[in-house]
C-alpha positions as a printed Julia matrix, in Angstrom:
487×3 Matrix{Float64}:
 -41.27   -79.75  44.02
 -39.46   -79.38  40.73
 -37.37   -82.55  40.59
 -38.52   -84.73  37.66
 -36.27   -87.66  38.58
 -37.74   -87.89  42.09
 -41.33   -87.4   40.86
 -40.91   -90.37  38.52
 -39.55   -92.54  41.33
 -42.33   -91.52  43.72
 -44.96   -92.71  41.24
 -43.2    -96.07  40.94
 -42.9    -96.77  44.67
 -44.54  -100.06  45.77
 -46.98  -100.53  48.62
 -44.54  -102.9   50.33
 -42.23  -102.84  53.36
 -38.63  -101.86  52.8
 -35.78   -99.42  53.32
 -35.24   -96.11  51.48
 -32.08   -94.07  50.97
 -32.09   -90.34  50.2
 -29.07   -89.0   48.31
 -27.71   -85.58  47.35
 -26.59   -84.52  43.86
 -23.22   -86.25  44.35
 -24.85   -89.54  45.34
 -23.93   -89.25  49.01
 -26.46   -90.94  51.3
 -28.09   -88.27  53.46
 -30.67   -90.37  55.26
 -31.78   -94.01  55.56
 -35.2    -94.99  56.81
 -37.51   -97.98  57.05
 -41.17   -98.24  56.12
 -44.08  -100.59  56.46
 -45.38   -99.11  53.23
 -42.68   -97.49  51.07
 -45.11   -95.54  48.89
 -46.91   -93.87  51.79
 -43.82   -93.24  53.88
 -41.51   -91.79  51.22
 -44.22   -89.66  49.58
 -45.0    -88.1   52.98
 -41.62   -86.3   52.89
 -42.68   -84.39  49.77
 -46.16   -83.34  50.9
 -46.47   -79.72  52.07
 -47.33   -79.5   55.75
 -46.79   -76.56  58.07
 -46.83   -78.85  61.08
 -44.22   -81.09  59.46
 -41.95   -78.11  58.68
 -42.38   -76.55  62.12
 -41.78   -79.77  64.06
 -38.87   -81.06  61.98
 -36.76   -78.15  60.69
 -33.76   -80.41  60.2
 -35.77   -82.59  57.83
 -36.82   -79.5   55.87
 -33.13   -78.65  55.42
 -32.31   -82.22  54.44
 -35.12   -82.36  51.88
 -33.75   -79.29  50.14
 -30.6    -81.32  49.43
 -32.27   -84.55  48.26
 -31.81   -85.19  44.54
 -32.37   -88.95  44.33
 -34.02   -91.85  46.16
 -33.44   -95.59  45.97
 -35.16   -98.39  47.83
 -34.81  -102.03  48.87
 -38.01  -104.08  49.19
 -38.08  -106.71  51.95
 -40.59  -109.26  53.21
 -41.71  -107.69  56.5
 -41.14  -104.9   59.04
 -38.64  -106.95  61.0
 -36.41  -107.33  57.97
 -36.78  -103.62  57.25
 -35.66  -102.73  60.8
 -32.63  -105.03  60.59
 -31.61  -103.81  57.14
 -32.01  -100.17  58.18
 -29.67  -100.71  61.14
 -27.12  -102.5   58.95
 -27.1    -99.79  56.29
 -26.88   -96.94  58.8
 -23.79   -98.55  60.31
 -22.35   -99.0   56.83
 -23.05   -95.53  55.35
 -23.24   -93.4   58.55
 -25.6    -90.82  56.98
 -25.35   -87.28  58.35
 -29.05   -86.97  59.11
 -29.46   -90.29  60.94
 -29.09   -89.86  64.68
 -31.3    -92.47  66.33
 -28.89   -95.31  65.7
 -25.67   -93.28  65.88
 -24.73   -94.92  69.2
 -23.87   -98.15  67.33
 -26.45  -100.12  69.27
 -26.62  -103.62  67.88
 -29.31  -106.26  68.03
 -28.83  -109.18  70.36
 -27.69  -112.59  69.16
 -27.52  -115.9   71.01
 -23.96  -117.21  71.07
 -23.02  -120.85  71.57
 -19.43  -121.03  72.82
 -17.88  -124.14  71.28
 -14.46  -123.59  72.84
 -15.52  -125.19  76.12
 -15.78  -128.92  76.75
 -19.4   -128.28  77.69
 -20.63  -125.61  75.23
 -22.69  -122.82  76.79
 -25.15  -120.23  75.53
 -24.93  -116.5   76.17
 -26.06  -113.19  74.68
 -23.86  -111.17  72.34
 -24.1   -108.1   70.14
 -20.89  -108.65  68.16
 -19.44  -111.8   66.59
 -16.09  -112.0   68.33
 -14.69  -115.31  67.02
 -15.22  -118.08  64.5
 -15.21  -120.8   67.14
 -18.71  -119.94  68.26
 -22.08  -120.5   66.69
 -24.45  -117.5   66.49
 -28.24  -117.37  66.23
 -30.02  -114.19  65.26
 -29.96  -111.22  65.31
 -33.17  -110.83  67.32
 -35.15  -107.59  67.21
 -36.96  -107.92  70.56
 -34.25  -108.0   73.24
 -36.71  -108.61  76.11
 -38.16  -111.65  74.38
 -34.81  -113.2   73.54
 -33.53  -112.71  77.1
 -36.63  -114.42  78.48
 -36.31  -117.26  75.97
 -32.65  -117.85  76.8
 -33.35  -117.94  80.53
 -36.09  -120.53  80.03
 -33.86  -122.67  77.79
 -31.71  -123.49  80.83
 -34.66  -125.22  82.5
 -36.22  -126.69  79.38
 -33.12  -128.22  77.79
 -30.72  -128.47  80.73
 -28.03  -126.35  79.05
 -25.56  -123.88  80.55
 -26.16  -120.15  80.13
 -22.69  -118.71  80.57
 -22.74  -118.12  84.33
 -21.53  -121.47  85.68
 -18.27  -123.34  86.1
 -18.98  -127.05  85.59
 -16.56  -129.37  87.35
 -15.04  -132.47  85.78
 -15.37  -135.44  88.12
 -13.69  -138.14  86.05
 -13.03  -138.78  82.38
 -15.95  -137.16  80.54
 -18.28  -136.84  83.53
 -19.2   -133.43  84.96
 -21.25  -131.67  87.6
 -22.99  -128.71  85.96
 -23.42  -126.79  89.24
 -21.9   -127.04  92.71
 -24.21  -124.57  94.45
 -27.93  -124.02  95.06
 -28.61  -123.96  91.32
 -28.05  -127.73  91.2
 -31.26  -128.14  93.2
 -33.1   -125.27  91.49
 -32.47  -126.68  88.01
 -32.63  -130.33  89.1
 -29.01  -130.96  88.05
 -27.53  -132.5   91.19
 -26.4   -135.71  89.46
 -23.26  -136.04  87.3
 -23.69  -135.95  83.52
 -21.52  -137.23  80.67
 -20.32  -134.95  77.89
 -22.21  -137.03  75.3
 -25.52  -136.59  77.09
 -24.88  -132.87  77.52
 -24.05  -132.46  73.81
 -27.34  -134.16  72.95
 -29.07  -131.45  75.02
 -27.17  -128.76  73.11
 -28.25  -130.45  69.89
 -31.93  -130.21  70.86
 -31.56  -126.59  71.96
 -29.97  -125.72  68.6
 -32.79  -127.45  66.74
 -35.22  -125.32  68.7
 -33.4   -122.07  67.9
 -33.28  -123.07  64.24
 -37.06  -123.44  64.27
 -36.89  -127.19  63.56
 -38.44  -128.29  66.85
 -41.81  -127.03  68.04
 -42.19  -129.55  70.92
 -41.51  -126.96  73.62
 -44.07  -124.52  72.25
 -46.67  -127.29  71.99
 -45.93  -128.29  75.59
 -46.33  -124.7   76.81
 -49.59  -124.27  74.91
 -50.98  -127.43  76.55
 -49.89  -126.12  79.97
 -51.59  -122.79  79.3
 -54.85  -124.53  78.41
 -54.6   -126.71  81.52
 -54.04  -123.69  83.77
 -57.06  -122.0   82.19
 -59.24  -125.06  82.75
 -58.11  -125.16  86.4
 -58.89  -121.42  86.74
 -55.21  -120.66  87.47
 -55.32  -117.55  85.33
 -52.08  -116.01  86.61
 -50.09  -119.1   85.6
 -51.96  -119.26  82.29
 -50.99  -115.63  81.63
 -47.34  -116.38  82.46
 -47.36  -119.28  80.0
 -49.01  -117.07  77.37
 -46.34  -114.39  77.82
 -43.55  -116.96  77.55
 -45.1   -118.41  74.38
 -45.29  -114.91  72.9
 -41.67  -114.2   73.82
 -40.46  -117.45  72.28
 -42.41  -116.92  69.07
 -41.05  -113.38  68.76
 -37.52  -114.66  69.32
 -37.88  -117.27  66.62
 -39.14  -114.97  63.86
 -37.11  -115.96  60.81
 -35.48  -113.06  58.99
 -34.57  -114.3   55.51
 -31.87  -111.67  54.99
 -30.2   -112.24  58.35
 -29.83  -115.96  58.96
 -27.47  -117.37  61.58
 -24.0   -118.66  60.84
 -23.88  -122.26  59.56
 -23.25  -124.92  62.17
 -19.65  -126.03  62.17
 -19.56  -129.37  60.38
 -17.5   -131.14  63.02
 -19.77  -130.08  65.88
 -22.96  -130.94  63.98
 -21.64  -134.34  62.95
 -20.7   -135.17  66.53
 -24.23  -134.37  67.66
 -25.63  -136.57  64.86
 -23.41  -139.45  65.97
 -24.46  -138.99  69.59
 -28.12  -139.17  68.58
 -27.48  -142.34  66.56
 -25.47  -143.97  69.36
 -28.33  -143.29  71.77
 -31.0   -144.56  69.39
 -29.15  -147.8   68.6
 -27.91  -148.27  72.2
 -24.33  -148.56  71.0
 -21.33  -148.8   73.32
 -19.23  -146.41  71.25
 -19.84  -143.46  68.96
 -20.3   -144.61  65.33
 -17.28  -142.71  64.05
 -16.64  -145.22  61.25
 -19.76  -146.35  59.36
 -20.03  -148.33  56.11
 -23.19  -148.78  54.06
 -24.02  -151.17  51.21
 -26.55  -150.96  48.37
 -27.35  -153.21  45.4
 -28.37  -151.86  41.98
 -29.55  -153.73  38.89
 -31.96  -153.56  35.96
 -34.21  -156.63  36.04
 -31.29  -158.8   37.05
 -28.82  -157.31  34.57
 -25.91  -154.97  35.27
 -25.93  -156.12  38.88
 -23.54  -153.98  40.91
 -23.04  -152.95  44.54
 -21.67  -149.93  46.33
 -20.01  -149.42  49.68
 -19.75  -145.89  51.02
 -17.94  -144.88  54.17
 -18.62  -142.05  56.63
 -15.88  -140.98  59.04
 -16.84  -138.68  61.92
 -20.31  -138.3   60.4
 -19.21  -137.08  56.96
 -18.46  -138.89  53.66
 -14.95  -140.32  53.25
 -15.09  -140.57  49.47
 -11.55  -141.85  49.02
 -12.7   -145.02  50.79
 -15.78  -145.66  48.64
 -15.83  -149.02  46.86
 -17.91  -150.5   44.04
 -18.4   -154.13  43.09
 -19.39  -156.25  40.1
 -20.95  -159.57  40.95
 -18.51  -162.45  40.51
 -20.48  -165.38  41.87
 -23.6   -165.09  39.73
 -25.83  -162.87  37.58
 -29.53  -162.51  38.19
 -32.25  -160.86  40.25
 -31.34  -161.92  43.79
 -30.59  -159.02  46.11
 -29.95  -161.33  49.08
 -27.29  -163.33  47.3
 -25.72  -160.17  45.9
 -25.58  -158.58  49.36
 -24.03  -161.69  50.89
 -21.33  -161.74  48.21
 -20.23  -158.11  48.53
 -20.3   -158.1   52.34
 -18.17  -161.24  52.39
 -15.71  -159.83  49.85
 -15.36  -156.54  51.75
 -14.83  -157.92  55.25
 -12.88  -161.0   54.27
 -10.35  -158.59  52.8
 -10.3   -156.38  55.91
  -9.91  -159.48  58.06
  -7.05  -160.83  55.92
  -5.28  -157.45  56.0
  -5.83  -157.17  59.77
  -7.64  -153.82  59.36
 -10.17  -152.33  61.78
 -13.84  -153.15  61.3
 -16.36  -150.27  61.17
 -18.24  -149.32  64.31
 -21.5   -149.72  62.39
 -22.49  -151.47  59.15
 -25.71  -150.32  57.46
 -27.48  -152.44  54.86
 -29.99  -150.9   52.46
 -32.9   -153.26  53.01
 -34.89  -155.18  55.55
 -34.69  -158.48  57.41
 -33.76  -160.52  54.3
 -30.78  -158.35  53.42
 -29.65  -158.24  57.06
 -29.85  -162.04  57.31
 -27.85  -162.45  54.09
 -25.2   -160.06  55.37
 -24.87  -161.93  58.66
 -24.51  -165.16  56.69
 -21.44  -163.61  55.06
 -19.91  -162.96  58.48
 -20.65  -166.5   59.6
 -18.76  -167.71  56.54
 -15.75  -165.53  57.39
 -15.86  -166.59  61.04
 -16.03  -163.1   62.59
 -18.69  -160.89  64.13
 -19.46  -157.3   63.13
 -19.42  -154.63  65.85
 -23.0   -153.75  64.92
 -24.99  -154.39  61.75
 -28.41  -152.97  60.94
 -30.73  -152.66  57.95
 -32.66  -149.55  56.93
 -35.9   -150.49  55.19
 -36.86  -147.5   53.07
 -40.68  -147.73  53.0
 -41.11  -146.8   56.68
 -37.43  -146.05  57.42
 -37.51  -149.01  59.79
 -34.25  -149.97  61.48
 -33.78  -153.77  61.49
 -31.3   -155.16  64.0
 -29.16  -158.24  63.42
 -29.07  -159.15  67.12
 -32.73  -160.09  67.48
 -34.01  -156.79  68.85
 -37.42  -155.58  67.7
 -37.43  -153.24  64.67
 -37.16  -149.55  65.51
 -38.87  -146.53  63.95
 -37.37  -143.18  64.91
 -38.95  -139.78  64.49
 -38.36  -138.38  60.99
 -36.76  -135.38  62.72
 -34.28  -137.52  64.64
 -30.7   -136.51  63.82
 -29.5   -140.08  64.09
 -32.03  -141.24  61.51
 -31.09  -138.37  59.22
 -27.46  -139.46  59.41
 -28.52  -142.98  58.38
 -30.62  -141.56  55.54
 -27.71  -139.49  54.22
 -25.52  -142.58  54.35
 -28.1   -144.79  52.61
 -28.89  -142.19  49.95
 -25.19  -141.75  49.2
 -24.77  -145.53  48.79
 -27.81  -145.58  46.52
 -26.44  -142.74  44.39
 -23.02  -144.35  44.11
 -24.46  -147.74  43.12
 -26.83  -146.25  40.55
 -24.08  -144.15  38.98
 -21.9   -147.24  38.57
 -24.77  -149.23  37.06
 -25.52  -146.36  34.65
 -21.84  -146.17  33.71
 -21.76  -149.87  32.84
 -24.97  -149.65  30.84
 -23.65  -146.68  28.89
 -20.42  -148.53  28.19
 -22.33  -151.6   27.02
 -24.53  -149.54  24.71
 -21.51  -147.85  23.16
 -19.69  -151.16  22.69
 -22.73  -152.59  20.93
 -22.23  -149.99  18.21
 -19.38  -152.13  16.89
 -21.77  -155.06  16.38
 -23.71  -152.96  13.84
 -20.68  -152.38  11.59
 -20.48  -154.67   8.53
 -17.31  -156.76   8.65
 -16.86  -156.51  12.43
 -17.54  -159.83  14.08
 -17.04  -160.9   17.7
 -13.28  -161.47  17.33
 -12.53  -158.13  15.64
 -14.81  -156.32  18.09
 -12.9   -157.86  21.0
  -9.57  -157.0   19.38
 -10.56  -153.36  18.84
 -11.73  -152.92  22.44
  -8.64  -154.63  23.84
  -6.42  -152.33  21.79
  -8.23  -149.0   22.33
  -9.94  -149.75  25.69
 -13.08  -147.75  24.79
 -15.32  -146.59  21.95
 -14.26  -142.98  22.61
 -10.62  -143.87  21.94
 -11.56  -145.56  18.66
 -13.5   -142.45  17.61
 -10.46  -140.26  18.32
  -8.05  -142.49  16.32
  -7.31  -142.15  12.62
  -7.45  -145.03  10.14
  -3.69  -145.65  10.28
  -3.89  -146.42  14.0
  -6.97  -148.61  13.59
  -5.17  -150.72  10.97
  -2.63  -151.61  13.64
  -5.25  -153.92  15.1
  -4.83  -157.44  13.64
  -7.45  -158.21  10.99
  -8.45  -154.57  10.36
  -7.74  -153.4    6.77
  -7.52  -149.78   5.73
 -10.91  -150.03   4.02
 -12.51  -151.6    7.1
 -10.9   -148.91   9.28
 -12.59  -146.23   7.17
 -15.92  -148.04   7.5
 -15.5   -148.17  11.29
 -14.74  -144.45  11.55
 -17.6   -143.46   9.23
 -20.06  -145.56  11.23
 -18.93  -144.21  14.61
 -19.03  -140.61  13.42
 -22.75  -140.76  12.64
């Protein structure tokens, strides 16, 4: 071989999995291949071998045209296989034939167009109203996994026609499958969507409960000497694990926000035993520094997502000091007294950042107004304990629970909003105190300057002629003010 450019690249090849592209002198891609070890695989093309030449004459012809090689390093063989397929479809190299039939890897499709979403297999993304998982390299494994998901999660797999009985109540099957899959009773759409939610969590790799359950079954079958059943469980576990291999370069499409939020609200409704979905939630948080700069925030989520135009922030009017309970009572009363006076709808759920004390203070505010909240809870951060205002025992949900995660997002957003307001006030106070350090500026002149210019920044931007417009400020004093603020 007398191709210096290629010889240099061969020496630099890594011992890692990846994809290689062979090009001619014009840069046209002649061949694309995958490798577990790029160095070994690519170098093998350039090693003299009579058997190689005899068995693969087409490759010998191709190699006579190769003038350049480039590679892409990936994490594992699965990624290499997927990337190879993608690039072959993109470049359509002359010497690639194995994948010329446009065979695509399987994906799991969740059809969100239907009232009761259903799963199915797909090779092509046909619309943006569906959610796709994959692609999956092992088609046998993914087919087996999907079939088992019907039994495990109680979801539809694209071959049924559920019947609406009344309102949002359905029969999933009206034939023998109702008995086979133990689905003879009617089911509400909310309950079914919660099943879809759990199935999606499983496909995303967030839930390992099913695998753990199968592994326990396999061990039990083995202990009972039921080796055939143990082997079936083992094979299913293997299929599921192969289906759930995460390919960093080929992740599934993001969940549609509306659909995800609805599932979160369903989980929260179920956890809190609410009568309605918490479509309108408001959350309160108090922020202060050792009793100073005491402020509060109220953030609002509509349909499970922030409604930032409806956020509110409060300065304490009734007192100043380190008393979170009193502060919470004041802001809750101010917020809902106003809604009550304006005859506006109350939120489905009110969340208080804190425990029993904050919840009690908030309920005291409602007693003072003379109305009852639809539902009010506290979220105590240390253990993420849900504290009810109706006397129910405190509740601790799994840290993976979607309802709890919705509450955490709400609480964290209220915390961020309160802290940012407190920081803003502190910064403003620090800047205003700069005027106190200027010789000749006493309390009255300081007040007059701030009333006239509204902020320190506006004073800094003004020239001396504008500053002298403030009563009591001479031209000399104006120059002193500007010099001091420019330091």
